[in-house]
C-alpha positions in Angstrom: 89.1 -4.5 33.1 90.4 -3.2 36.3 90.6 0.4 34.9 86.8 0.4 34.5 86.1 -1.0 38.0 85.1 2.4 39.4 82.8 3.1 36.4 81.2 -0.3 36.8 80.7 0.3 40.6 79.0 3.6 40.1 76.8 2.2 37.3 75.7 -0.7 39.6 75.2 1.4 42.7 73.9 4.8 41.8 70.3 5.5 42.9 68.0 6.1 40.0 65.2 8.3 39.1 62.6 6.2 37.2 61.0 9.0 35.2 58.2 7.0 33.4 56.4 4.0 34.7 52.9 2.7 35.4 50.9 1.3 38.3 51.5 -2.1 39.8 48.5 -4.5 40.0 47.2 -6.9 42.6 48.5 -10.5 42.6 45.2 -11.8 41.4 44.8 -9.2 38.6 43.8 -10.4 35.2 46.8 -8.8 33.6 48.9 -11.7 32.2 52.3 -12.1 33.8 53.7 -12.6 30.3 53.3 -8.9 29.8 56.4 -8.6 31.9 58.3 -9.6 28.8 56.4 -8.2 25.8 54.0 -5.6 24.4 52.1 -8.5 22.8 48.5 -9.2 23.6 45.9 -11.9 23.1 47.0 -14.9 21.0 50.4 -13.3 20.3 51.3 -13.8 24.0 51.7 -17.6 23.3 54.9 -16.8 21.3 56.5 -14.6 24.0 58.4 -17.5 25.7 60.3 -17.9 22.4 61.8 -14.3 22.6 65.3 -13.5 23.7 63.9 -11.0 26.2 61.7 -13.7 27.8 64.6 -16.2 28.2 67.0 -13.6 29.5 64.5 -11.9 31.8 63.2 -15.2 33.3 66.7 -16.0 34.4 67.0 -12.6 36.1 63.7 -13.0 37.9 64.3 -16.6 38.9 67.7 -15.4 40.2 66.2 -12.7 42.4 63.6 -15.1 43.9 65.9 -18.1 44.1 63.4 -20.2 42.1 63.8 -22.8 39.4 64.2 -21.6 35.9 60.6 -21.9 34.7 57.7 -19.5 34.3 55.6 -21.7 36.7 58.3 -21.7 39.4 58.7 -17.9 39.2 55.0 -17.3 39.5 54.9 -19.8 42.4 57.7 -17.8 44.1 55.7 -14.6 43.7 52.7 -16.2 45.2 54.6 -17.6 48.1 56.4 -14.3 48.9 53.2 -12.2 48.5 52.9 -9.0 46.5 54.3 -6.6 49.1 57.4 -8.8 49.8 58.2 -9.5 46.2 57.7 -5.8 45.4 60.0 -4.8 48.2 62.7 -7.2 47.0 62.4 -5.9 43.4 62.5 -2.2 44.3 65.3 -2.6 46.8 67.4 -4.4 44.2 66.5 -1.8 41.5 67.6 1.0 43.9 64.9 3.4 42.6 64.8 6.5 44.7 62.2 8.5 42.7 59.3 7.0 40.7 57.1 9.0 38.3 53.9 7.1 37.4 51.6 7.6 34.4 48.4 6.3 35.9 46.5 6.7 32.7 46.3 3.0 31.9 43.2 1.4 33.4 44.7 -1.9 34.6 42.6 -4.6 36.4 43.0 -4.2 40.1 45.7 -1.7 39.9 47.0 0.1 43.0 46.9 3.8 43.4 50.0 6.0 43.4 50.0 6.3 47.2 50.5 2.5 47.5 53.8 2.7 45.7 55.3 5.0 48.4 55.6 1.9 50.6 58.6 0.9 48.4 60.1 4.1 46.9 60.9 7.3 48.9 59.5 9.7 46.4 56.6 9.0 44.0 55.2 11.5 41.6 52.4 11.6 39.1 52.5 12.0 35.3 49.1 13.1 33.9 48.0 11.4 30.6 46.1 14.1 28.8 44.1 11.9 26.4 42.8 9.9 29.4 41.7 13.2 31.1 39.7 14.1 28.0 38.1 10.6 27.7 37.0 10.6 31.3 35.3 14.0 30.8 33.4 12.8 27.7 32.4 9.6 29.4 30.8 11.5 32.3 28.6 13.7 30.0 25.7 13.1 27.7 26.7 12.8 24.0 24.0 15.3 23.0 25.2 18.1 25.2 28.8 18.5 24.3 30.2 21.3 22.2 33.9 21.9 21.6 33.6 25.0 23.7 32.0 23.3 26.7 34.4 20.4 26.5 37.5 22.6 26.3 36.4 24.7 29.3 36.1 21.6 31.5 39.3 20.1 30.0 41.3 23.2 30.8 39.9 23.4 34.3 40.9 19.7 34.9 44.4 20.2 33.7 44.9 23.4 35.7 43.4 21.9 38.8 46.1 19.3 39.0 49.0 21.2 37.4 50.5 22.0 40.7 50.3 18.3 41.8 51.8 16.6 38.9 55.4 16.6 37.6 54.6 16.4 33.9 51.9 15.8 31.3 52.0 12.9 28.9 50.5 12.3 25.5 50.0 9.1 23.5 49.0 10.9 20.3 51.3 8.5 18.5 49.0 5.7 19.3 45.9 7.5 18.1 46.7 9.4 15.0 50.4 9.7 14.8 53.0 12.3 15.5 52.4 14.5 12.4 50.6 17.1 14.5 48.6 19.6 12.5 49.5 22.8 14.4 47.0 24.8 12.3 44.0 22.6 13.1 40.8 24.8 13.2 38.0 24.9 15.8 35.6 23.7 13.1 37.8 20.7 12.3 38.1 19.9 16.0 34.3 20.3 16.5 33.7 17.8 13.7 36.3 15.5 15.2 34.6 15.7 18.6 31.3 14.7 17.0 33.0 11.8 15.3 34.4 10.6 18.7 31.0 10.9 20.4 29.2 9.1 17.6 31.5 6.1 18.1 29.8 5.5 21.5 31.2 4.3 24.8 33.7 3.5 26.0 35.1 6.8 24.7 38.3 6.4 22.7 39.7 9.6 21.2 41.2 8.7 17.8 40.0 11.4 15.4 43.1 13.2 14.2 41.7 16.7 14.2 40.2 16.5 17.6 43.2 14.8 19.2 45.6 17.3 17.7 43.5 20.1 19.0 43.5 18.6 22.5 47.2 17.9 22.4 48.1 21.5 21.3 45.9 22.9 24.0 47.5 20.7 26.7 50.9 22.0 25.5 49.7 25.6 26.1 48.6 24.7 29.7 51.9 22.8 30.3 53.8 25.8 29.1 51.9 28.2 31.4 52.8 26.0 34.4 56.3 25.1 33.1 55.5 21.4 33.0 57.2 19.1 30.6 55.3 17.0 28.1 56.3 13.3 27.7 55.4 12.0 24.3 55.2 8.3 23.3 57.5 7.7 20.3 58.6 4.6 18.5 57.4 1.1 19.2 54.5 -0.1 21.4 51.6 -2.5 21.2 49.7 -3.4 18.1 47.4 -0.3 18.4 50.2 1.8 17.1 51.1 2.5 13.5 54.9 2.4 13.8 55.3 4.4 10.6 53.5 7.4 12.2 55.5 7.1 15.5 58.8 8.4 14.0 59.7 11.5 15.9 60.7 13.3 12.7 57.0 13.8 12.2 57.2 16.3 15.0 59.3 18.8 13.0 56.3 20.9 12.2 55.5 21.2 16.0 59.1 21.8 17.0 59.4 24.7 14.5 56.2 26.4 15.7 57.2 29.5 17.7 54.2 29.1 20.0 55.6 25.9 21.4 59.3 26.4 21.5 59.3 27.0 25.2 57.6 23.7 25.9 60.0 21.0 27.2 59.3 17.7 25.4 60.5 14.2 26.3 60.6 11.6 23.5 60.0 8.3 25.3 61.2 4.8 24.6 64.4 5.8 22.8 62.0 6.3 19.8 63.1 2.8 18.8 63.6 1.9 16.0 64.1 5.6 15.3 66.8 6.2 17.9 69.1 8.0 15.4 66.3 10.4 14.4 65.5 11.1 18.1 69.2 11.8 18.7 69.3 14.3 15.9 66.2 16.1 17.1 67.7 16.4 20.6 70.9 17.8 19.2 69.2 20.6 17.1 66.1 21.5 19.2 66.8 22.9 22.7 63.3 21.8 23.9 63.8 18.1 23.0 64.9 15.6 25.6 65.2 11.8 25.4 64.2 8.8 27.6 65.2 5.3 26.8 62.7 3.3 28.9 61.0 0.2 27.3 63.8 -0.2 24.7 65.5 -1.4 27.8 64.8 -4.2 28.7 62.6 -5.3 25.8 65.3 -5.6 23.2 68.1 -8.0 22.9 71.3 -6.9 24.7 72.9 -6.0 21.4 69.7 -4.1 20.5 69.7 -2.2 23.8 73.3 -1.2 23.5 72.9 -0.2 19.8 69.8 1.9 20.7 71.6 3.8 23.5 74.7 4.3 21.4 72.5 5.8 18.7 71.0 8.2 21.2 74.5 9.3 22.1 75.6 9.8 18.6 74.4 13.4 18.5 72.3 14.1 21.6 73.9 16.0 24.5 74.4 13.6 27.5 72.6 16.1 29.8 69.4 15.6 27.8 69.2 11.8 28.1 67.2 10.2 30.9 66.3 6.8 32.3 63.1 5.1 33.0 62.0 1.5 33.4 58.5 1.9 31.8 57.6 -0.6 34.6 54.2 -1.9 34.2 51.8 -3.9 36.3 54.5 -6.1 37.9 57.3 -5.1 40.2 59.6 -7.4 38.3 59.5 -5.1 35.2 61.0 -2.3 37.3 63.8 -4.5 38.5 64.5 -5.8 35.0 64.5 -2.2 33.5 66.9 -1.0 36.2 69.2 -3.9 36.1 69.6 -4.1 32.3 69.9 -0.3 32.1 72.9 -0.3 34.5 74.6 -3.0 32.4 73.8 -1.3 29.1 74.9 2.2 30.2 78.1 0.8 31.6 78.8 -1.1 28.4 78.1 1.9 26.2 80.2 4.3 28.3 83.1 1.9 28.7 83.2 1.5 24.9 83.3 5.3 24.7 86.2 5.4 27.0 88.0 2.7 25.0 87.4 4.6 21.8 88.8 7.8 23.4 85.5 9.7 23.2 85.3 10.0 27.0 87.6 9.9 30.0 86.6 7.7 32.9 85.7 10.7 35.1 83.5 12.0 32.3 81.9 8.6 31.9 81.2 8.4 35.7 79.6 11.9 35.5 77.5 10.7 32.6 76.3 7.7 34.6 75.1 9.9 37.4 73.5 12.4 35.0 71.6 9.8 32.9 70.3 7.8 35.9 69.4 10.7 38.2 70.7 14.2 37.9 69.3 15.0 34.4 65.8 14.0 35.6 66.1 15.8 38.9 66.9 19.0 37.0 64.4 18.5 34.2 61.4 17.6 36.4 62.6 20.0 39.1 62.7 17.3 41.7 63.5 18.5 45.2 64.1 15.1 46.8 66.1 13.9 49.8 66.4 10.1 49.3 66.2 7.9 52.3 69.1 6.1 50.6 71.9 8.5 50.3 73.9 8.3 47.0 77.0 7.6 49.0 75.4 4.4 50.3 77.1 1.2 49.2 76.2 -0.9 46.2 74.8 -3.5 48.5 72.9 -5.5 45.9 76.1 -6.8 44.4 77.7 -7.3 47.9 75.3 -8.8 50.4 72.1 -9.5 48.6 73.7 -11.8 46.0 73.5 -15.1 47.9 70.0 -14.5 49.3 68.7 -13.4 45.9 70.2 -16.4 44.2 69.0 -19.1 46.6 65.5 -20.1 47.6 64.5 -18.9 51.1 61.8 -21.6 51.6 64.2 -23.8 53.7 65.1 -20.9 56.0 63.9 -21.3 59.6 65.0 -18.0 61.2 66.0 -14.6 60.2 68.3 -12.6 62.5 67.7 -8.8 62.6 70.9 -7.2 63.7 71.6 -3.8 65.2 74.7 -2.4 66.9 74.0 -0.5 70.1 75.8 2.6 71.5 78.3 0.3 73.4 79.3 -1.4 70.1 77.7 -4.7 70.9 76.1 -6.8 68.2 72.5 -7.6 69.1 69.7 -9.3 67.2 66.1 -10.2 67.3 65.2 -13.5 65.6 61.9 -14.2 63.9 60.6 -17.3 62.0 61.0 -17.1 58.3 57.2 -17.0 57.6 56.6 -14.1 59.9 59.6 -12.2 58.5 58.4 -12.5 54.9 54.8 -11.8 55.7 55.2 -8.8 58.0 58.5 -8.0 59.6 60.5 -7.3 56.4 58.2 -4.3 55.8 57.1 -3.2 59.3 60.1 -4.4 61.4 59.8 -5.5 65.0 59.3 -3.5 68.2 62.2 -2.7 70.5 62.5 -0.8 73.7 64.0 2.7 73.3 66.4 1.7 76.1 68.3 -0.4 73.6 70.5 2.6 72.7 71.2 3.3 76.4 72.7 0.0 77.4 76.4 -0.4 78.3 78.7 -3.3 78.0 78.1 -4.2 81.7 74.3 -3.8 81.9 71.2 -4.6 79.8 69.4 -1.7 81.3 69.6 2.0 80.2 72.4 3.9 81.8 71.6 7.0 83.8 71.8 10.3 82.0 71.1 8.8 78.6 67.6 10.2 78.7 66.5 6.7 77.6 64.3 4.5 79.7 62.0 1.5 79.6 59.3 3.8 78.4 58.8 4.1 74.6 59.4 1.8 71.7 61.3 2.0 68.4 61.1 -0.2 65.4 64.1 -2.0 63.9 63.3 -2.3 60.2 65.4 -4.6 58.0 67.5 -3.1 55.3 66.7 -5.9 52.8 69.6 -5.1 50.6 71.9 -6.5 53.4 69.9 -9.7 53.9 72.0 -12.9 53.3 72.4 -16.5 54.3 74.5 -17.3 57.3 77.6 -19.0 55.7 78.0 -21.2 58.8 74.3 -22.0 59.1 72.4 -22.2 55.8 69.0 -22.6 57.5 69.2 -19.0 58.8 69.5 -15.6 57.4 70.8 -12.3 58.8 70.0 -8.7 57.9 71.1 -5.3 59.2 68.4 -3.0 60.5 67.7 0.7 60.7 65.7 2.2 63.6 62.4 4.0 63.0 60.3 5.8 65.5 57.3 5.6 63.2 56.7 4.4 59.6 58.9 6.5 57.3 60.6 8.4 60.1 64.0 7.3 61.1 64.8 7.4 64.9 67.3 10.1 65.8 69.3 7.5 67.8 69.8 5.2 64.8 73.6 4.8 64.3 73.3 3.9 60.6 71.3 7.1 60.0 73.9 9.1 61.8 76.5 8.0 59.3 74.1 8.6 56.4 73.4 12.1 57.7 77.0 13.3 58.1 77.9 11.6 54.8 75.2 13.6 53.1 76.5 16.9 54.6 79.9 16.1 53.2 78.4 15.3 49.8 76.1 18.3 49.7 78.7 20.8 50.9 81.9 19.5 49.2 80.7 16.9 46.7 82.9 14.4 48.5 82.5 10.7 49.5 84.5 9.0 52.2 86.0 5.6 51.4 87.3 3.3 54.2 88.9 0.0 54.8 89.1 -1.8 58.2 91.8 -4.0 59.6 90.4 -6.6 62.0 92.7 -7.7 64.7 91.5 -10.4 67.0 92.6 -13.2 69.3 91.8 -16.9 69.0 91.4 -18.4 72.4 91.0 -22.0 73.6 89.3 -23.2 76.7 91.3 -25.1 79.4 90.5 -26.3 82.9 92.9 -25.1 85.6 92.2 -26.0 89.2 88.7 -26.9 88.2 88.0 -23.5 86.6 87.7 -22.7 82.9 90.3 -20.4 81.5 90.7 -19.0 78.0 94.3 -19.0 76.8 95.9 -18.1 73.4 95.4 -20.5 70.5 99.2 -20.4 70.0 102.3 -18.5 71.2 104.1 -17.7 68.0 105.3 -14.3 66.8 104.3 -11.7 64.3 103.6 -13.0 60.8 104.6 -16.5 61.9 104.3 -19.2 59.2 103.7 -21.9 61.7 100.9 -19.9 63.3 99.2 -19.4 60.0 99.6 -23.2 59.3 97.9 -24.0 62.6 95.0 -21.6 62.0 94.6 -22.3 58.3 91.5 -24.4 58.6 89.8 -21.6 60.5 91.1 -18.8 58.4 90.2 -20.6 55.1 86.7 -21.1 56.3 86.5 -17.4 57.4 87.8 -16.4 54.0 85.3 -18.6 52.1 82.5 -17.3 54.3 83.4 -13.7 53.6 83.7 -14.4 49.9 80.2 -15.9 49.9 79.0 -12.5 51.2 81.1 -10.7 48.5 83.2 -9.1 51.3 86.7 -8.8 49.8 89.7 -9.6 51.9 93.0 -7.8 51.1 95.3 -9.8 53.3 95.6 -11.8 56.5 98.4 -12.8 58.8 99.4 -13.7 62.3 99.8 -10.6 64.5 102.3 -9.8 67.3 100.1 -11.1 70.2 100.0 -14.7 71.2 97.1 -16.2 69.3 96.4 -12.9 67.5 95.5 -12.6 63.8 94.6 -9.8 61.4 92.2 -9.8 58.5 92.2 -6.6 56.4 89.1 -5.9 54.4 89.1 -4.2 51.0 88.8 -0.5 50.8 85.3 0.7 49.8 82.8 3.5 50.5 82.3 4.1 54.2 78.8 2.7 54.5 79.6 -0.5 52.8 82.8 -0.7 54.9 80.8 -0.4 58.1 78.3 -3.1 57.0 81.1 -5.3 55.9 82.9 -4.9 59.2 79.8 -6.1 61.1 79.4 -9.2 59.0 83.1 -9.9 59.2 83.0 -9.9 63.0 80.0 -12.2 62.9 81.7 -14.6 60.6 85.0 -14.6 62.5 83.3 -15.3 65.9 81.0 -17.9 64.4 83.6 -19.9 62.6 85.9 -19.8 65.6 83.1 -21.1 67.7 82.5 -23.9 65.2 86.1 -25.0 65.7 85.8 -24.9 69.5 87.6 -21.6 69.9 86.6 -18.1 71.0 87.4 -15.1 68.8 87.6 -11.8 70.6 88.1 -8.2 69.4 88.5 -6.8 72.9 91.2 -4.0 72.7 93.3 -5.4 75.5 92.3 -9.0 76.2 95.5 -9.6 78.2 97.0 -6.6 79.9 100.5 -8.0 79.5 100.2 -8.6 75.7 99.7 -6.5 72.6 96.3 -5.0 72.0 93.8 -5.5 69.2 92.6 -2.6 67.0 90.3 -2.1 64.2 92.4 0.4 62.4 90.5 2.2 59.6 92.1 3.7 56.5 90.2 6.7 55.2 90.4 8.7 51.9 88.1 11.0 49.9 86.7 10.6 46.4 84.9 12.8 44.0 83.2 11.4 40.9 84.9 8.1 41.7 88.4 9.5 41.7 90.7 9.6 44.8 91.1 13.2 45.6 92.9 12.8 48.9 96.3 12.7 47.2 97.6 15.6 45.3 97.1 15.8 41.5 99.3 18.5 40.0 98.7 21.1 42.7 101.6 22.2 45.0 101.7 20.1 48.1 103.8 19.9 51.2 103.0 16.3 52.1 101.8 14.6 48.9 98.2 15.1 49.7 95.7 17.5 48.2 94.5 20.6 49.9 91.1 19.1 50.7 92.9 15.9 51.9 95.0 17.9 54.3 92.1 20.0 55.5 90.0 16.9 56.1 92.8 15.1 58.0 93.6 18.2 60.0 90.0 18.3 61.1 90.3 14.7 62.3 93.6 15.5 64.1 92.1 18.6 65.7 89.1 16.8 67.1 90.8 13.4 67.8 90.5 13.6 71.7 86.8 14.1 71.3 86.5 11.4 68.6 87.9 8.7 71.0 84.7 8.0 72.9 83.3 6.9 69.5 86.2 4.9 68.3 87.7 3.7 71.7 84.5 3.3 73.7 85.6 1.2 76.8 88.0 1.8 79.6 89.9 -1.2 78.3 90.4 0.7 75.1 92.9 3.0 76.8 94.9 0.0 78.1 95.7 -0.5 74.4 96.4 3.2 73.5 99.8 3.3 75.1 103.3 4.4 73.9 105.3 1.9 71.9 102.3 -0.3 71.3 101.7 0.8 67.7 98.3 2.3 68.7 99.1 6.0 68.7 99.3 7.5 72.1 100.1 11.2 71.3 98.2 13.8 69.4 100.2 13.9 66.2 100.5 12.5 62.7 103.3 11.0 60.7 104.1 9.8 57.2 104.2 6.0 57.5 104.7 6.4 61.2 102.9 3.5 62.9 103.4 5.0 66.4 101.3 8.1 65.3 97.5 7.8 65.8 97.1 9.2 62.3 99.4 7.6 59.7 99.6 9.1 56.2 99.9 6.1 54.0 101.4 5.5 50.6 100.7 1.9 49.7 102.3 -0.1 46.9 101.1 1.2 43.5 101.0 4.8 44.6 103.6 7.1 43.1 106.5 7.9 45.4 105.9 10.9 47.6 102.1 10.8 47.2 99.7 10.0 50.1 96.5 8.1 49.0 94.9 7.7 52.5 95.4 8.0 56.2 95.1 5.4 58.9 93.3 6.0 62.2 94.9 3.7 64.7 92.8 4.7 67.7 89.8 2.7 66.5 89.1 -0.7 68.1 86.8 -3.7 67.8 84.4 -2.5 70.5 83.4 0.6 68.5 80.1 0.9 66.7 81.6 1.5 63.2 78.7 3.7 62.1 79.2 6.1 65.0 83.0 5.9 64.7 82.9 6.8 61.0 80.3 9.5 61.6 82.5 11.2 64.2 85.5 11.0 61.9 83.6 12.5 59.0 82.2 15.2 61.2 85.7 16.3 62.2 86.8 16.2 58.6 83.9 18.4 57.5 85.0 20.9 60.2 88.5 20.8 58.8 87.2 21.5 55.3 84.9 24.3 56.5 87.7 26.0 58.4 90.5 25.3 55.9 92.6 23.8 58.7 96.3 22.9 58.1 98.3 20.0 59.5 101.2 20.7 61.8 104.6 19.3 60.9 104.6 15.5 60.8 106.3 13.4 63.5 108.9 11.1 61.9 110.3 9.4 64.9 109.0 7.8 68.1 106.5 10.2 69.6 107.3 9.0 73.1 110.8 10.3 72.8 109.3 13.7 71.7 106.6 13.7 74.4 107.8 16.9 76.0 106.7 18.7 72.8 103.5 16.6 72.2 100.1 16.5 73.7 99.2 13.1 75.2 95.9 11.7 74.0 93.4 11.0 76.7 94.7 8.2 78.9 91.3 7.2 80.2 87.8 7.0 78.8 86.8 9.6 81.4 89.3 12.1 79.9 88.1 11.5 76.4 84.5 11.9 77.4 85.5 15.2 79.0 87.0 16.3 75.7 83.9 15.3 73.9 81.7 17.3 76.2 83.8 20.4 75.6 83.7 20.0 71.8 80.6 21.6 70.3 81.0 20.1 66.9 79.5 16.7 67.6 76.3 18.1 69.1 75.7 19.8 65.8 76.8 16.9 63.5 75.8 13.7 65.4 72.7 15.1 67.0 72.1 16.4 70.6 70.0 13.5 71.9 72.1 10.7 70.4 75.2 12.4 71.8 73.7 12.6 75.2 73.0 8.9 75.1 76.5 8.0 74.0 78.1 10.1 76.7 75.7 8.6 79.3 76.7 5.1 78.2 80.4 6.0 78.3 80.1 7.4 81.8 78.4 4.2 82.9 81.3 2.2 81.5 83.8 4.3 83.5 81.8 3.9 86.7 81.4 0.1 86.4 84.9 -0.8 85.4 86.4 1.6 88.0 84.4 -0.3 90.7 85.0 -3.8 89.1 88.7 -4.0 88.3 88.4 -7.6 87.0 85.3 -6.8 85.0 87.2 -6.4 81.7 87.9 -10.1 81.7 84.2 -10.8 80.8 84.5 -8.6 77.7 85.8 -11.5 75.6 82.3 -13.0 75.6 80.7 -9.8 74.3 83.2 -8.5 71.7 
C-alpha cells in the first residue's frame, strides 16, 4: 500500500547495528556450508535441504550472486568470487554499520575480529565468559587448581579486557540451564571444579554448581564495569536442553538484589518462549531482548509471529536486532534481509490495527535496528555510510545482484570531477572482482583540479601531478549497463589511504553536510531533478560536420514526442532496469529539447540517480545516431537547459517542509522557511556549484524561466527559487521549493552540498524569507538584486562568503574556485570554445 511506502523505505534502507554474531571462516574451512541454514550437525545436516529456511534462503543467496538455483551453483559462485569479494557483496547488501562479534566459538580456520573491519566500519568484541574459564583451565595442570586460584586468574582475565569489549556473554543455557542457583556455595563450586577437571581435556564446563558460580562472578565483574551480559535463551543446537532454556527460569536471578543493576540481553527471541521473554522485559527494567537467529531460521510466519510476540508486552526501546551471523558472510546477509522484511510486516500490521501511527512505526524501525543498541552498548560510532544515505540495494544493486557477472568483460568506475564532467577508469572483470572492488584504482590528485577545457590541473587549485588518490567502488551502486550488457558501471568514492576518505571527494562532501543537518536538526533533505537536454543530429554543411536540433517543434509537442518515442522509450526502460523512477517526460521549449523528471527521493540517491540518468540518456541517444547534450546554452539564440532540483525536508520520514498546524505566512513550516531563506541568502555564492561554466550564465537571463534575480515566489517560474505546491498537496500549502539555477554541467554532489550548507545556516540563524515576488521579476528589477551575470561575479560572491569554507572544506573549496577561474579565463579568451561543450556534457 502506498501509505506504507515510507515505512518500507526506511525498513529497507536504515543502517543496522548487528549486536550479536560470530567469526567468518576461510573458504576452505571444514565448517559445512549447510550450517548457513540450520543449527543441525552431523547426519542431521542431510535433511537440511528439505527445510523451508533452506529453500527460501538458497533463493536469496542465488539471487545476490546471480547463480542458478542449486546449492552447488551457489558454492561455485562463492569460489569464483573469492571470500573477500563475496563477503563485501553480502555486507554491503546487508547495510551493517556496526558488528559485535562473540569470538568464543572455535571454528576451523576462522578469521580474527580485525579481519572483519575490512567490511564493516565498526567492529566490537563480545566476551564469552565460559570460554575464558575453559582456556584458563586448559593451560594449567589438573592437580594444581583450587577454586581460589582459578577465580583469581578468571577475575584478572575478565578485568584485563573489560575496557576493550562491549559486553560479556554466557551460554549457561547450553551447559546446565537457566535455573541459576544464586546461593551456590564455594564448597559446591569447588566440588564442581574438581568434577570438570576429572573429565579431562578438552575442558568443557558443564557442572551446574561450578558454572553457576562462574556466571554469577562474571555478572559482578560486568556490573562493576557497567557492561551488559548477553545470555543465550531458547533454541540452539542439540547440546541444548530446550526445557531448561526457557527465560522464566531466570526469575530467581532477576529478583536477586545483588544483580538488579546488571543489564541483561535475552538472545534469539528466546524462541519458542518469545511470549515469556516479552513478559520479563516488561516487568524487569534490567531485561532487554534480541531476536537474532529466530530470524532467519524460522519460516516467514514463524519469524513474524515471534517478533509480534516480543512486542506484545516488551517496550520497543528494549528490543534489538542481530543476525547471529556465523562462519559465512551469507548468514549476515540473510539475517539482515529477512529482519527488514519481518519488522516492516509486523509494524505495518500494527499501523493497520491502530496500535501505532506511521511516524511511530518509522521511529520503531530505527530504534530496533540501530538506536536501541547504540544506547544499550554505549556505541560512539560515526558510520562511513550516513543514515541519510539512500537505500541503494533496492535501487542500483538489484540488476547486478540478480544476474551472473561471469559474462562481464569490463567494469567502469565512475567519478564526477570539480568541473562536473563524468569520468571513468575501466578495468577487466577479473581484476575488478579479485582486487579493485576492495582496494580501488590509483588516480592522480590532479583529477579534482581539471576544468572543462583542460585535462591538467588548473592553477591555484593547490593540486598538481604530484600525489595519488584512490577511487574505491561503492559496490551498492554497481549495475549492468542497460545499453551494453557485457559491461558494468559503479560509482566511486575517493580515498587518500585505506579507510580515510580524501577531503576532495564530492560524494563525501555531500555526506558530511548531510550529517551536520541530521545531527543538529534531525533533518534529511529530499530532492528530485528535472533533466533538460537537447537531441542533436549530425549533418554535413560545406564539407563540415554540424550538429543541429533533432526537430523544430514547440513546447510539449505531440509530434515531437512521437518522433522521439523510440529513444525515450529505450531511455525509460533503461532507467527502469536501474530502478530509477521517472515522474514525467515531455518535449521542452527549445528546438529538439526534452525533459525527463526523476522521482523525488533522499538527496544522495537523487544525486546518484542523476549521474546514471545522464549516462543512460547520452548512451541511448548515441545508439540512435544522435548526440544528447545537457549544456546550459547549447545555442545562444534558443532556450537553455537546466537541471532544476526540487528540495524539501523530512523528519522520521515525514515531510516537514510544509506547515502542519502551526501558524504560517506562506504555507511552509518555520524550519522550511528558515532553510529556504538560508538558500536564498547565499544563492549568489551557491551559483559556482550549481552553474559552474561561463555558458551557465548565458542561460540565467530574464524571461528565460531560469531565475535571473535574487528573489523567490510562489509558483513563480521566473524566480530562481520557486515555492511549489504540486497536485495532491492541500491548497495553500508548500511541500518543496525548486532551485532553477542548477544546470546539467554541475556536479550534483557539490551542488546539493552547497544548498544544504546554506539551508543549515538559515536554520542556525533562524532566517526569514522576504516577501515573495508574484509577477515578472524583470519588471520589478529596480527593487531587486540581479544574480551574478557572469561566472566571475559568482566566484567573487563565493570568495566573500565564509560559510562554504567551513561547510565544504577549505581545500576542496580552493580547488573548486581555482577550476572556476580557469573556466573564466579560457572561455573569455576563446569565444567559440563553448561550442565544444556538447561533446563533454
